[in-house]
C-alpha positions as CSV (number, residue, x, y, z in Angstrom):
1,M,-2.9,-27.7,10.3
2,S,-4.0,-31.2,9.3
3,G,-7.3,-32.8,10.1
4,E,-11.0,-32.1,9.4
5,E,-12.3,-28.6,9.3
6,L,-13.8,-27.4,12.7
7,L,-16.3,-24.7,13.7
8,V,-16.6,-23.1,17.2
9,G,-19.5,-22.1,19.1
10,I,-19.5,-20.1,22.3
11,D,-22.7,-19.7,24.5
12,V,-22.6,-17.1,27.2
13,G,-25.4,-18.1,29.4
14,T,-26.7,-16.9,32.8
15,T,-25.1,-19.9,34.6
16,L,-22.4,-21.1,32.5
17,C,-20.2,-20.0,29.5
18,K,-20.3,-22.9,27.3
19,A,-18.1,-23.9,24.1
20,A,-18.5,-26.6,21.5
21,V,-16.1,-27.8,18.8
22,V,-18.2,-29.0,15.7
23,R,-17.1,-30.8,12.8
24,A,-18.1,-28.7,9.8
25,A,-18.6,-31.6,7.5
26,D,-21.4,-33.3,9.6
27,G,-22.2,-31.0,12.4
28,T,-20.9,-33.3,15.1
29,E,-20.0,-32.0,18.4
30,V,-16.8,-33.2,19.1
31,A,-15.5,-31.4,22.2
32,H,-16.9,-29.1,25.0
33,G,-15.8,-26.8,27.8
34,A,-17.6,-24.8,30.3
35,T,-17.0,-22.3,33.2
36,R,-19.2,-20.4,35.5
37,T,-20.4,-17.1,34.4
38,P,-18.8,-14.7,36.8
39,W,-21.7,-12.8,38.4
40,T,-21.2,-10.8,41.4
41,V,-24.3,-11.0,43.7
42,V,-25.8,-7.4,44.6
43,P,-29.0,-6.5,46.5
44,T,-31.2,-6.2,43.3
45,G,-29.7,-9.3,41.7
46,A,-26.3,-9.6,39.9
47,E,-23.9,-7.8,37.9
48,L,-20.3,-8.6,36.6
49,A,-17.1,-7.0,35.1
50,P,-17.2,-7.3,31.3
51,E,-13.6,-8.0,31.3
52,R,-14.0,-11.1,33.7
53,L,-17.1,-12.2,31.3
54,L,-14.8,-12.2,28.3
55,E,-12.0,-14.2,30.2
56,A,-14.6,-16.8,31.2
57,A,-16.0,-17.2,27.5
58,L,-12.3,-17.6,26.5
59,A,-11.5,-20.1,29.3
60,A,-14.5,-22.3,28.1
61,T,-13.4,-22.1,24.6
62,A,-9.8,-23.0,25.5
63,T,-11.0,-26.1,27.3
64,A,-13.0,-27.1,24.3
65,L,-10.0,-26.6,22.1
66,E,-7.8,-28.7,24.2
67,H,-10.2,-31.6,23.7
68,A,-10.9,-31.0,20.3
69,P,-9.1,-33.1,17.4
70,G,-6.6,-31.4,15.1
71,G,-7.8,-29.4,12.1
72,P,-8.1,-25.7,11.1
73,V,-11.0,-23.5,12.7
74,A,-13.0,-21.9,9.9
75,G,-15.4,-20.0,11.9
76,V,-16.4,-18.9,15.4
77,G,-20.0,-18.0,16.4
78,V,-21.0,-16.3,19.8
79,T,-24.7,-16.6,21.2
80,S,-25.6,-15.1,24.5
81,M,-28.2,-14.2,27.0
82,A,-30.0,-10.9,26.0
83,E,-30.8,-7.5,27.6
84,T,-27.6,-7.6,29.5
85,G,-25.1,-5.2,27.7
86,V,-21.6,-3.6,28.0
87,L,-21.0,0.1,27.6
88,L,-17.5,1.0,26.0
89,D,-15.6,4.3,26.0
90,G,-13.7,5.6,22.6
91,R,-10.9,3.2,23.4
92,G,-13.2,0.0,23.6
93,R,-12.7,-0.2,27.4
94,P,-16.0,-1.1,29.7
95,L,-17.3,1.9,31.8
96,A,-19.5,0.1,34.1
97,P,-20.7,-3.2,35.2
98,A,-22.8,-5.3,33.1
99,I,-26.3,-5.7,34.8
100,A,-27.9,-9.3,34.8
101,W,-30.8,-9.5,32.6
102,H,-32.9,-10.6,35.7
103,D,-31.6,-7.7,37.9
104,A,-34.5,-5.4,39.3
105,R,-32.7,-2.2,38.5
106,G,-34.6,-0.1,36.2
107,E,-38.2,-0.1,37.6
108,A,-38.3,3.7,37.9
109,E,-37.0,4.1,34.4
110,A,-39.5,1.7,33.1
111,A,-42.3,3.6,34.6
112,R,-41.0,6.7,33.1
113,L,-40.6,5.2,29.8
114,A,-44.2,4.1,29.7
115,A,-45.2,7.6,30.7
116,D,-43.1,9.3,28.1
117,L,-43.4,6.9,25.2
118,G,-46.9,5.4,25.8
119,A,-47.5,2.2,27.4
120,E,-49.3,0.8,24.5
121,R,-47.3,2.8,21.9
122,F,-44.0,1.2,23.1
123,P,-45.1,-2.5,22.6
124,A,-46.5,-1.6,19.2
125,R,-43.4,-0.3,18.2
126,T,-40.8,-2.8,19.9
127,G,-42.9,-6.0,20.2
128,L,-42.1,-5.9,23.9
129,P,-44.1,-5.1,27.1
130,V,-42.9,-2.1,29.1
131,R,-40.7,-3.7,31.7
132,P,-37.2,-2.9,33.5
133,L,-35.8,-6.1,31.9
134,W,-35.0,-4.6,28.5
135,S,-31.6,-2.8,27.7
136,I,-33.1,0.7,27.3
137,A,-34.2,0.6,31.0
138,K,-30.7,-0.6,32.3
139,Y,-29.0,2.0,30.2
140,A,-31.2,4.7,31.7
141,W,-30.5,3.5,35.2
142,L,-26.6,3.4,34.6
143,R,-26.9,7.0,33.2
144,A,-28.8,8.1,36.2
145,H,-26.3,6.1,38.8
146,H,-22.9,6.1,37.1
147,P,-21.9,9.5,35.8
148,E,-19.0,8.1,34.0
149,V,-21.6,6.3,31.6
150,A,-22.1,9.7,29.8
151,A,-18.9,9.3,28.1
152,A,-20.0,5.8,26.7
153,V,-19.7,5.6,22.6
154,R,-20.9,2.2,22.2
155,W,-23.5,-0.6,23.6
156,L,-22.8,-4.0,23.0
157,A,-24.8,-7.0,23.8
158,V,-23.0,-9.6,25.6
159,A,-22.4,-12.1,22.4
160,E,-21.4,-8.8,20.4
161,W,-18.7,-7.8,23.2
162,V,-17.2,-11.3,23.1
163,V,-17.0,-11.3,19.3
164,N,-15.3,-7.7,19.6
165,G,-12.9,-9.1,22.3
166,L,-11.8,-11.8,19.8
167,G,-10.9,-9.0,17.3
168,G,-14.1,-8.9,15.5
169,E,-16.2,-5.7,14.5
170,Q,-18.6,-4.0,16.6
171,V,-22.0,-4.9,15.3
172,A,-25.5,-5.2,16.5
173,E,-27.4,-8.4,15.7
174,L,-31.0,-8.2,15.2
175,S,-32.4,-10.9,17.6
176,L,-30.4,-9.3,20.4
177,A,-31.3,-5.8,19.4
178,S,-34.9,-7.0,19.6
179,R,-34.5,-7.3,23.2
180,T,-33.2,-3.8,23.7
181,G,-36.4,-1.8,23.6
182,L,-34.5,0.3,21.2
183,L,-35.5,-1.4,17.9
184,D,-38.3,-0.5,15.6
185,L,-39.8,-4.0,15.0
186,E,-41.5,-3.2,11.4
187,R,-38.9,-1.1,10.2
188,R,-35.9,-3.2,11.5
189,A,-33.9,-0.1,12.4
190,W,-33.2,1.5,15.5
191,W,-35.9,3.7,16.9
192,E,-34.5,7.2,17.3
193,E,-37.1,8.4,19.5
194,A,-36.3,5.8,22.2
195,R,-32.6,6.3,21.9
196,A,-33.3,10.1,22.4
197,W,-35.4,9.4,25.4
198,A,-32.6,7.4,27.0
199,E,-30.2,10.2,26.3
200,A,-28.0,7.9,24.5
201,P,-25.7,9.5,22.0
202,P,-25.9,9.1,18.3
203,G,-23.7,6.1,17.4
204,L,-23.9,4.4,20.7
205,L,-26.0,1.6,18.8
206,A,-23.8,-0.3,16.0
207,D,-25.0,-1.2,12.7
208,L,-27.6,-3.9,12.5
209,V,-26.7,-7.4,11.0
210,Q,-28.3,-10.8,10.7
211,A,-26.9,-13.5,12.8
212,G,-24.6,-15.6,10.7
213,S,-23.2,-12.4,9.0
214,P,-19.4,-12.1,8.8
215,A,-18.0,-9.9,11.7
216,G,-14.5,-9.8,11.1
217,R,-11.8,-12.4,11.7
218,A,-10.1,-13.7,15.0
219,G,-7.1,-11.9,16.0
220,R,-3.8,-13.5,17.4
221,G,-4.2,-11.7,20.7
222,Q,-6.4,-14.3,22.5
223,L,-6.5,-18.0,21.4
224,S,-4.0,-18.6,18.7
225,R,-6.0,-21.6,17.4
226,L,-8.7,-19.2,16.3
227,A,-6.6,-16.8,14.4
228,G,-7.9,-16.0,11.1
229,A,-11.3,-17.7,11.8
230,T,-14.4,-16.0,10.4
231,L,-16.3,-14.4,13.2
232,T,-20.0,-14.0,13.6
233,V,-22.6,-12.9,16.3
234,A,-25.0,-16.0,16.5
235,G,-27.8,-14.0,18.2
236,H,-30.0,-14.6,21.3
237,D,-29.0,-18.0,23.0
238,H,-32.7,-19.4,23.0
239,L,-32.9,-18.7,19.2
240,S,-29.3,-20.0,18.4
241,A,-30.4,-23.1,20.5
242,S,-33.2,-23.8,18.0
243,V,-30.7,-24.0,15.2
244,G,-28.5,-26.2,17.2
245,A,-31.5,-28.6,18.0
246,G,-32.6,-28.8,14.4
247,A,-36.1,-26.8,15.1
248,T,-35.9,-24.7,12.0
249,R,-38.7,-26.2,9.9
250,P,-42.0,-24.4,9.4
251,G,-44.3,-25.1,12.2
252,D,-41.7,-26.1,14.8
253,L,-42.2,-25.0,18.4
254,F,-39.0,-25.1,20.1
255,D,-38.7,-25.3,24.0
256,S,-35.4,-24.1,25.4
257,C,-35.2,-25.5,28.9
258,G,-32.5,-23.4,30.7
259,T,-32.1,-21.2,33.7
260,A,-34.8,-19.4,31.7
261,E,-37.2,-21.4,29.7
262,A,-38.4,-20.1,26.4
263,L,-40.9,-21.2,24.0
264,I,-40.3,-20.0,20.3
265,R,-42.1,-20.1,17.1
266,A,-40.6,-18.7,13.8
267,V,-43.1,-17.0,11.7
268,Q,-43.2,-14.8,8.3
269,P,-43.4,-11.2,8.9
270,P,-45.2,-9.1,9.7
271,V,-47.3,-10.0,12.7
272,A,-50.4,-8.0,12.5
273,A,-50.5,-5.1,15.0
274,D,-53.5,-6.3,16.7
275,D,-51.8,-9.7,17.2
276,V,-48.6,-8.0,18.7
277,R,-50.7,-6.2,21.1
278,R,-52.5,-9.4,22.0
279,L,-49.4,-11.3,22.2
280,V,-47.4,-8.8,24.4
281,A,-50.5,-8.7,26.7
282,A,-50.2,-12.3,27.1
283,H,-46.3,-12.0,27.9
284,I,-45.4,-13.2,24.4
285,T,-42.7,-10.9,22.8
286,V,-42.4,-10.4,19.1
287,G,-38.6,-9.9,17.7
288,W,-36.5,-10.9,14.8
289,H,-35.3,-14.5,14.6
290,V,-31.7,-15.8,13.9
291,L,-33.4,-17.4,10.9
292,P,-33.2,-14.9,8.0
293,G,-36.4,-13.0,7.1
294,R,-38.3,-14.7,10.1
295,Q,-39.7,-13.1,13.1
296,A,-39.9,-15.0,16.5
297,L,-42.9,-15.3,19.0
298,L,-41.1,-15.9,22.3
299,G,-42.8,-16.7,25.7
300,S,-40.5,-17.2,28.3
301,S,-40.5,-17.7,32.4
302,R,-37.7,-18.1,34.8
303,A,-38.2,-22.1,34.9
304,G,-34.8,-23.1,35.8
305,L,-34.4,-20.5,38.4
306,A,-37.8,-21.4,40.1
307,L,-36.9,-25.1,39.9
308,Q,-33.7,-24.5,41.6
309,R,-35.4,-22.9,44.5
310,F,-37.3,-26.0,45.2
311,L,-34.4,-28.2,44.9
312,D,-32.6,-25.9,47.5
313,L,-35.9,-26.0,49.5
314,L,-35.6,-29.9,49.5
315,G,-32.1,-30.1,50.4
316,V,-31.2,-31.8,47.0
317,G,-27.4,-30.8,46.3
318,D,-26.0,-33.7,44.4
319,D,-26.7,-35.9,41.5
320,Q,-27.4,-39.0,43.4
321,A,-30.1,-37.2,45.4
322,R,-31.6,-35.6,42.3
323,D,-31.9,-39.1,40.5
324,E,-33.6,-40.5,43.6
325,L,-35.9,-37.5,43.7
326,D,-36.7,-37.8,40.0
327,R,-37.6,-41.3,40.2
328,A,-39.9,-40.8,43.2
329,A,-41.5,-37.9,41.4
330,A,-42.1,-40.4,38.3
331,D,-44.2,-42.4,40.5
332,V,-46.4,-39.7,41.6
333,P,-49.7,-39.7,39.9
334,P,-50.6,-36.5,37.6
335,G,-51.9,-33.8,40.0
336,S,-49.4,-34.4,42.6
337,G,-52.1,-35.8,45.1
338,G,-53.7,-32.4,45.2
339,L,-50.7,-30.5,46.0
340,A,-50.2,-27.4,43.8
341,V,-47.7,-24.4,43.5
342,R,-49.1,-21.0,43.5
343,D,-47.1,-18.0,42.0
344,M,-44.4,-20.2,40.9
345,F,-42.3,-17.3,39.5
346,G,-43.0,-14.7,42.1
347,D,-41.0,-13.5,45.1
348,R,-43.2,-15.6,47.5
349,V,-44.1,-19.0,46.3
350,A,-47.0,-20.8,48.1
351,L,-47.6,-24.7,48.2
352,E,-51.3,-25.2,48.5
353,G,-53.4,-28.4,49.3
354,I,-50.8,-30.1,51.4
355,G,-52.4,-33.3,52.7
356,A,-51.9,-35.8,55.5
357,D,-49.0,-37.6,53.9
358,P,-46.7,-35.2,52.1
359,S,-43.3,-36.1,50.7
360,P,-40.4,-34.4,48.8
361,A,-41.7,-36.4,45.7
362,L,-45.0,-34.7,45.7
363,V,-43.4,-31.4,46.1
364,W,-41.0,-31.8,43.4
365,R,-43.8,-33.2,41.0
366,A,-46.0,-30.3,41.9
367,A,-43.0,-27.8,41.1
368,L,-42.5,-29.6,37.6
369,E,-46.1,-29.4,36.9
370,A,-46.3,-25.7,37.7
371,V,-43.5,-25.2,35.2
372,A,-44.9,-27.2,32.5
373,G,-48.3,-25.6,33.0
374,R,-47.0,-22.5,32.4
375,A,-45.3,-23.7,29.2
376,A,-48.5,-25.0,28.1
377,E,-50.1,-21.6,28.7
378,L,-47.5,-19.9,26.5
379,R,-48.0,-22.4,23.9
380,A,-51.4,-21.9,23.6
381,H,-50.9,-18.0,23.1
382,I,-48.4,-18.5,20.6
383,E,-50.5,-21.0,18.4
384,S,-53.3,-18.4,18.7
385,V,-51.5,-16.4,16.3
386,A,-49.1,-18.8,14.5
387,G,-51.5,-21.7,14.3
388,P,-50.8,-25.3,15.5
389,S,-47.5,-26.5,15.9
390,R,-46.1,-29.4,13.8
391,R,-43.6,-30.4,16.1
392,L,-42.4,-29.9,19.4
393,V,-38.6,-29.7,20.1
394,L,-36.8,-29.7,23.4
395,A,-33.3,-28.9,24.3
396,G,-31.4,-27.3,27.2
397,G,-30.2,-28.3,30.6
398,W,-33.5,-29.0,32.2
399,A,-34.4,-31.2,29.1
400,K,-31.9,-33.6,30.5
401,N,-33.9,-34.0,33.5
402,P,-35.9,-37.3,32.8
403,A,-38.7,-36.2,35.3
404,A,-39.0,-32.8,33.6
405,R,-39.6,-34.6,30.3
406,S,-42.2,-36.9,31.8
407,V,-44.1,-34.0,33.2
408,K,-43.8,-32.1,29.9
409,R,-44.9,-35.2,27.9
410,A,-47.9,-35.4,30.0
411,L,-48.8,-31.8,29.8
412,L,-47.6,-30.7,26.3
413,G,-47.9,-33.9,24.3
414,P,-45.1,-35.8,22.2
415,F,-42.0,-34.0,21.4
416,D,-38.5,-34.6,19.7
417,W,-35.4,-34.5,22.0
418,P,-32.5,-34.4,19.6
419,Q,-29.2,-35.6,21.1
420,V,-27.1,-32.4,21.3
421,T,-24.9,-31.6,24.2
422,Q,-24.9,-27.8,23.9
423,A,-27.8,-26.6,21.7
424,G,-27.0,-23.2,21.9
425,A,-23.1,-23.6,21.3
426,R,-23.9,-25.9,18.4
427,G,-26.2,-23.4,16.9
428,A,-23.6,-20.8,17.2
429,A,-21.0,-22.9,15.6
430,L,-23.3,-23.7,12.5
431,L,-24.2,-19.9,12.1
432,A,-20.4,-19.6,12.0
433,G,-20.2,-21.9,9.3
434,V,-22.9,-19.9,7.2
435,A,-20.5,-16.9,8.0
436,A,-17.6,-18.8,6.7
437,G,-19.3,-19.8,3.5
438,R,-19.2,-23.7,4.6
439,Y,-23.2,-23.9,4.3
440,G,-25.1,-22.0,2.0
441,G,-27.8,-21.1,4.3
442,I,-30.2,-22.5,7.1
443,D,-31.7,-25.2,5.1
444,E,-28.0,-26.8,4.3
445,L,-27.1,-27.1,7.9
446,P,-26.6,-30.6,9.2
447,G,-29.2,-31.8,11.7
448,P,-28.6,-33.2,15.0
449,A,-28.8,-37.1,15.8
450,P,-32.1,-38.1,17.0
451,A,-32.8,-39.1,20.4
452,A,-32.2,-42.7,21.7
453,P,-35.4,-44.5,23.1
454,E,-35.8,-43.3,26.8
455,R,-35.7,-45.6,29.4
456,S,-38.3,-45.6,32.4
457,L,-37.4,-43.9,35.6
458,R,-39.1,-46.6,37.4
């Protein structure tokens, strides 16, 4: 096939499955595709059929390829949400629904985990607090409620499942493994005691690999244009997005503003045990990064989900209405006229300080300030261990919101906002370039284009 060599990145996110086609020569995004992540809503949150998820990822990729220029595809990288996983039988077929990372199932299992493995010992070993969020609690819940799960021989995270569905090997990538509750952080190996506690059979967890490592080649059974391309698991979506946004220098703090917001700082290992305990107590996790030889300090909130709740409350359902609301919120002075949001990320959010002249702009500004305020708190905890950040870099869907950027600048200070369309998918494509031998490593990756000067909302 004639034309410039291309790389493909697939980002399987909470809201959308996205794909980007990138020119290998300069890292420019040349085509995109997206489709909704096919969740089924259930009383505890959401779940999905793994087969439908693979179909959605392939549909997004097919759309991107339809709009891409001619040229061979050298590599395909897949990044995804963490914690959610797929259980396979001996024939590689899914045995149960994949539970959403934000689903409430697993609370009883998490309580038992704390009692059996130790509420302080578990964080020290895994870099995670004891919560139902992690894969270990989801797996234990599935064992208790789906008898067929006992026949499972493999657990794959979402990105690992898609790579396997494209014809690749079954591997476990380190940054995704760091979100399972089954990884011994210091040893970079599976924690056998945790596996035994979950009653997972030996071999359920695949061999660990670094993001950007080759994981086989794409077969001809899915998208013919990808056939023969080198495959790689590009890790946790927030971490892959840091690569796509060029936040890979020492001292960079990356703010991934999506359905979930994550603040990430790469650090040299090991993080001291006392610091791990202190970070976990402050809701900062410690895990392995997609950057080789680096650990990631990651503080997160459900910012995008929380902000969407306010848009629904205000009846804002289209782009024009959102633009008008953003312009009005930009005119509101800091402090939102005394209006404040309490318990922004709880089940019941409260508005306090409603004065005599409330407005949707005041409410929206207060919601944005609550989210940015939480990001500022997370940043302070991260920098208490990692030291001051040299540069703040923003990317993600909510970074495209001008009012959100205005509030962040007021509360977090100056930042870089590189012009990438899909940072996670671009990062996955670049890591595929590493796997395919097109780049010698992270330091050789082409950077994103700098942001254009911003126009005022007013």
